[in-house]
N, C-alpha and C positions, 0 to 999 in steps of 0.2 A: 504493500500500500504506500510505501514511502515515495514512490514515483508519482503518486496521485495527490499527495498531501504536502502542501508547502509550509504550513505553520500550524501548530497546536496551541490553543489558548485554553488551558484547563480551568474550570470553575470549581472552587472548593477551598478547603483549608490548606495549611502549610504542608501537612503530611502527604496529601493527595498530589499536590504540585511537585513535591520532591520525588515522589514515586514516578510520576509521568516523566520528569526530567531524566531520571536514571534509566528508564526503559525506552525512551524515544530515540529514533534514528533520524528524526527531522527536527528543525528548530522549534523551541518551546518558548512562548512569551509568558514570563513569570510575573505575577503581581504580589505573591506571598501574602503579606498581612493586609487585612482590610479593617483597620481600626477606625471606625466611623464615629464621629462626634455629633452631638446635637447640642446647640447652645440655645437656651431659653432666655430671651431678653426680658427686662422688667416690665416692658409694655406689651409682652406677648399675650395673646388670647389663650387662657388656660385650656379651653376645650381643644383648640388646634394643637397646642403643645402636647396634650395628653394623647391625641390621636397619632401624632408623629412618633412619640415615644413608644406607645403600645404597638403600633404597626412595625416600627423599626426594630424593636427588640423581640416581640413575641410571635410575629407571623412566621418567620423562619430564622430562629436564632443561630442556626448552624451554617449560615451562608456568609460569604466574605463582605457583604454590604449590610449586615445587621448592625444596629447601634451597639457600641461597646462602652462609650463614655458619654455621660450627660453632664453638661456644664450649665449651672443655673445662676442667674443674677441674684446677688445677695438681697436685693430689694423685694423679691417675691419668694425667696427660698422657704421661709417659715410658713408661708401659706400654701405653697405648691407641694412641698415634700409630704405632708400628711395625706393629701388627696391622692398623689401619685402612689404613695405607699399602699393605700387600699386597692387601687386599680391593679397594680403590678403584683400584689400579694396573691390575688385570685389566679394569676397565671404562673405562680411559683417562681417569680424572679428574685434571685438573691441580690441584695444591694450591698455594695462596698463603697464607703464614703469617707469624707473628711469629718472634722469635729462638728461642724454645723449640721451636716447630714445626720450624724449619730444622735445629736440632741433633738432633731425634729422628725426623724424617720424611724418609727418603731420597727425593731428587728434588724436594722442595718448593722453591718459588720465594718470594722475599721479597715480602710484601704491602705495598701502599701504603695511604695513608689512603683513597683512592678505593675500594679493594677492599672496605672494611667497609660501604659503602653502594651497592654495585653489584649490579644484577640481571643476572646473566650470561646466563641462558637457554641454558646450555651446560654441558658437563662440566668446570666450573671451580668450585672450592670454596675460600672463604677460611676459614682456621682460626686461631682466637685462643685462647691460654691465659689463663685468668682465675683469680683468687685464691679463687674459690668464692662461692656465692650467700650464704653466711652473712655475708660481708663486703660483699656487694652489688655488686662490680664487674661481674659478668656482667649483672645486671639493669640497672644504669646504662648499661652499654655498649649494650644493646638499646634503652634509652630514648633515648640520644643519636643512634642510627642507625636509627630505626624506619621501616618503611613502613606501620606500623599494620596489617599484613596477618596474619601468623600466626607462631607460635613453638611449639616443642616443648620440654618440660622432661622429661628422661629420669630416671625413677625417684626422684622427690623425696618426702620425707615431707610430710604434710599441711601442717604449719606453714610449711615452706620454700616449698612450692608456692603457698600463699596469699600469701606475701611476694612471690613472683615475679609473680603476677597483679596485685597492687596497684601494682607499678612499671611493668610492661611496657605495659599498655593496648592490646594488639593486638586485632584483630577476632576472632581465634581463637587460643587456647592449648591445646595438646594435652598432657595428662599421660599418659605411657606407663606402664602398670602390668600389661600382659598378658604371658604367657610368650612367648618368642621361638622362632622356627624358623630363626634366622640361623646362620651357621657358628659353631661353638663356639670361643670365645676364652677364654683364662685370664689371670690376672694374673701369671703366672709368666714 
């Protein structure tokens, strides 16, 4: 078959890609790790953010474009975390987070440095509280721990979204602006 196939692009985790590379007699395009981030801005719509996170983590957690790290603006963290905790608990998602996550997310475990750069391919989500995109920590965090795969920025104004794009440098950044059909969450 190698005279009929010019290139193989395997879809899957690190182990599958390595196996294909070892066995292949034709070129293989490797993407290895797909550590996808979602950043939730303080002005984000809670329902939209919940839909993005639930879909990105729970629909197919074992694929390379599943959400692995959630970054949440400190301004909404204490309101969003308990609501997300209830939604993700139903799906059996294990949460690993920073100090703020631990104090506002029932059942969360403490994250290690390794968690911020791990492709779990499982129902595990690392969650970090950030000072906001305006001050750039969320973007710089993604830049220091990139897979250069994909990121989602929930509900940002055009200027802030442009700033995020200039820093992140991922292959794909998704700006979420459509109405949501997720469970209704309120800030109260």
